[in-house]
N, C-alpha and C positions, 0 to 999 in steps of 0.2 A: 313607952314602947321604942322596940331599934329591932334595924333589919337581922332575921335568926332567930329572936323571940314565937314563944308557941304560948295560945291558950285556945279552954276552950271555950267555945258561947252557944247558945241553945238556939233555939228557932229566932226566937225574938232580937239576941244578937242581928242575926244577919238580915232580919227582915231594921235593923236600925244601919245596917250595912249601905245596903242598897238606899234607905231614907238621906244617908252620908254623901254618898256620892252625887244623888239629884242634888242634895242641900251643896255641893260644889261647881251646879248649873252645868253638872256634865250629861250626854247625851248619852243613856245608861240602858244595853243588851244585853237580855238572858234567856236563855231554853224558856219558849213560849211553847204551848197546843196549837196550832193550826193546820187547817185544812186536809186534818189527818197524818199530819204529823209534828213533830219536835225541832222549830226553827230559834235562830238567832232573829228576837226581834228587839222592840223597843221593851223595856218594863216601866210602864207607867206607874205598878205598885208592884213590892213584894210578891202581894197573892197572885199576881199573872206567874210565878214556878211552876212546872209541869209537880205539882204532888200528887204523888202514888202510881204516877203513869210509866208503864217500859215500856222495851222497841224490841220484836223478834227482827233480825237481818238475814237473809239468805239471798244465795248468788238472783239476782232479778224479781226481789221480795224483800218486802219494808212492811212493820205493820206495828202500829201504839194499843199497848192496852190499858187499863186503869183499873186500878185494883182501889177500890174505901179503906180498907183498914190500915192504907200503907204511907205513913207523914213521908214520906223520905222524897228527897224532890230531881239527885239525880240515881235513879236509879235506872237509866240508859246510856248507853255506850256513846252514837252520833248520830246528828240527822244527816239532811240535804244538803242544809245550804251549812258551810263551813267562813271561818273567820276570816276569809279572802275578800264577803265579798265587803268586808267595814272596811278592810283597809284601799283594798282597790277593789271599787265597785264595777258591777257588770256595765254601768256606763254612768260617767263624767264629765265634767264638762271640763275640757281642756283651758277654751278660753272663749273669751263674748267680748265683742262691742256694741255700743247704740253708737248709731255715727262713726268718731273713730274716736270714741274714750271706751278702752280697757275697761271692763268690769267681772273682776275677778271674786270669786266666792272664798267666804272662808266657813271652814266644817266648825259645830260646836266639838271643842273635848270631848276623847268618846272612851267612855267606862263601861270593860267584858266582861259580863257575872257570869260565870260556869264553863271557862275555857278549861277542853279537853286537851293533856300530857302533848295528842298529838297535833291538837293545833297551835297553841305553840309550838312546834314543832316545825308546821307549818309558818308558821309567821316570822320564824326565822331562816329558812330556807326563800321566804317570799324577803327579808331581807338582805340577804344578798342579793337575790337577782335582781330588787327596785331599789334598795334605798345602797348598794355598799359597792356598785361599781365606783369608775370614772366619770359617768351622771348620772345622777341619782336623779330618780323621775321623782318632783316637786310637789304631784299631788298626791304619794303614797308616804313616801315623807317625811312630807306634813303631817298626816292622818297618822302616823306609826310616832312619831314624836310626839303627841299629847295622850295617847292611847292608855290607860290605863285598866290592868288587866289583875283579876281575881281567879286562878284556873281551880280548879275543882278536878280534886285527884279519880281515874277510875273505873269501879269494881263494879260495876259490869258489862263486859265486853259485851261483843255483837257476834254472833256467828260469820258477820265478814273478819273479825278487825285482825291484824296479824302485827301491833305494834310494838310489841317485846321481839319480835322478827328483829324488826328494822331499829331499835334501840330509840322509842319515843315514849315509850309509857310501860306500866298502865299511872306511873307516880311523877308530877309535875317537878323536875330538876330544874329547870331556870325561866326565865320570863317570863318573871311574873314578879307582883306589886304583894298581892296575895292571894296564899294555897289557903282551899281546905279542903279535908278531907269528910266526908259524911259519916259518922256511923250511928249506926241503929240497934240497939241491943237492949239486954234485962238491964242495963246501965242508963239507958232511953235514949234519946232522939236526940245528938248534940256534934257539933262540931268540931274541928280538930284545926285553928288555924293559924299557919306561919305567915309570919314575914318576911320577905324579900326585898325589899327598900324600905328608903327612910321615909319617902312618901307612900308605902304602904303605911310605915305605921304610926301617920302622922294621922290617918283613916281610922285604925284599928284603934287607936286612944279612947273614943269615945264608944265601943261596944261591947263593953263591960267585957264578963267570963269567968274561970277559973282556972287554975296554974291545970297544966297534964300534967296528968297521973301516969302510971306503969300500967294502968287496966289500961286506957286509952291509946298508949301508944301498942299493945299488943293486939287490939282490938285493931287497930293499923293496916300491925305488920300482917292480919291473918287479912284481912281486905283484902291489900294488895296481893298478894301469896293465893288467895283465891283465884284474883281476876288473871294472874299472869298461868295462871293453870288451864281457863278455860277460855284460852283464845281461840277464835273458832278458823282461823286459819291459823298456816306458820310461809315463812321465805327462807331458799336458806340462797343468804347475799355472799357466799366466797367467790370468790376471783367472779364476781357478775357481771361485771364491764366487761374483760375477755372473753367471757363465755359468750353471751349477746354479740360481741364482734365477730368472732371467730363461727359465726352458728345464722348466717344475713338469708341464706339461702336455704336456710330448713324445712324442709316440707310443713313444719305447724305452722309456720305464715300463712299458705293455702288452706290449713284447717281452720285458723280463726277468720280469716279472711269469708270461708261461705256461709260463716255465723254472724259475724258481724255487720250492723247497719249503717255503719258512720255517719249516727244519730249526731255523737259528740256528747252524749249525755258523760262520757267518764271525766273529758274536761273541764266541762261545767261545774258539774261536784269536786274535783280533785283543788283539796286545800293551796298546790304548789303549781297548778299551769296558772300559766300569767300572759302568753299569748292577744295581740288585741290588737285591733286596728282600727283607722281614723274615723268622722265625719263630719262633711261639714253643711252648710246651710244658712241657706240666706234672704232675707227677707224685703218687701220695698221699700222701706222706712231706711234701706242701707246698717243694716245691724247684721250682724253675723258670727255663727256659734259650730266651736268645734266641739264634738264629743268625741269619747276614748268608749267604744264597748266590745265587753271579751269577744275574742276568736276562736279557732279552734282547728286545730292539725287538721282534724277530720275532715275539712272544706277542702273541694274540688282546690277551688281558688284561691286557699291560703297558700299555696306553691306555685302558683301563677305567673311567670314570669313570659317573654312575645312568641307568642309562640305555641302557645299551652300548661298546660302544668308537669312541675319536675316530679310529683307523687300522682299519679292518672289513677290508683287504682286504690280500693279498697284495703289491699293488702300495705302493700306498701304505706298507707295513711298509718293505721295500725303499727307496721314494725315502729316508723317512726317515733312512734305515740310512746313506745313500750323502751327502744331502746335509747332515746333520749332519758327522759324519768329514770329508771333500773343502769344506763349505763352512760352515756354523754357526755349527762347533767355531773357525775366525777369531774371530768376535765374540765366541763367548763367553771363549775361554781366550788367544785375542792368536797364536795357530800350528793347522796343521795338525792334525787327530786321527788320520792316518797316516800310517807309517815307511813303507812299498814293502818289504814282509818277506815281501809276497804271498805267506800263511799263507792270507788268506780267498779266495786262487785254486784255491792246491793242495787245501786242503780242502772247500772247496764239492763235494758230488757230481752235481751236475749239469756245473763245470765252467762258474762264469762269472766273469766277469776283469773285476774294476773299472776294470781301465783298457782296458779292449777298449767297455765301456758310454760312458765319457767318453768317447774316443773318437769313436763315435758319434754320441752329441750336441752335440760339438764341429764333426762333420764339415758335419751338419745346421745347425746354428746361425750357421753362417759368414756365407755367402750370405748369407742372413737379415740379419746385421746390418750386411753389405757393402753389401746394398740399401738400407737404414736409410741408412745414414752417406752414400749419393749421391745420394737424396731430399733430404737437410737441405743440404747440398751444394750 
């Protein structure tokens, strides 16, 4: 096999895929059911994956339910953890010493099974931020360089998803070694597997399978068309950076500040937020360890300078987060910082909806812009 090839495998073929990754010595991560959610965690065997599980999501609400007669493994959208936690862990050792001798850590090569298209887009954003600049983050770059990605097209978006608006799904376009489309219909339960890289081709070689038929392709098209039509949310991105830059004093910022708890949940579940801080811990034996941990722009001390915080109010902190994510991120990195996964909507304790906030600002801005345009004419 080679990059660009396609084949259809059954459940046993998928099991062989997971086994093949284990056999290559990779730490294999995929979807598992734990603590009432579908999370990315280590797969000890293919049986760990969430067969028959579905999720329902809405602003401030998440629930999973099991269907005993459903053989599908990927009939859900996204969970609270993103692949950011694998490539850019919540807490990681930057360096440590024992006496005067550095003790670096070498993580095992990582394989990810079931990465959603929006997850791939999130990793692409982090790649640009943490690995594509003049001074790449060595820990992030090292983890990403060896990562083997098996993507899974999303056929069941949640009520919080809006990846179509952001051009990041529901089908995987790039950034994978192998990609799966799970199909379950009158022609059986099967996976249309696409090869994205030569490394992926080497793994796929031993999976078996059969050629892809016109029926398989039509089933995939139907699945993805249905997913595009059933997005729970949408976001109008036309001239969005300019709109946000022109409405920094919009009263909607006061409205959202009345509801926002400044808890930082949105930044923790976001697949692209990358703020962090460092902590040093020393011991009496002379050892020293420096760790990096996630931070949030919703923390008051995040913008602290001598004399106080630059963003002392919830209003200013929420505005900074949203305008950076959807606006000034373009100036810094040439792309949006949002991939439309909807996690910030689902996991906000008070159900603040980023698409609703932008729509409210845009609705008020349109009459003003139209009036200004007519006066200039």
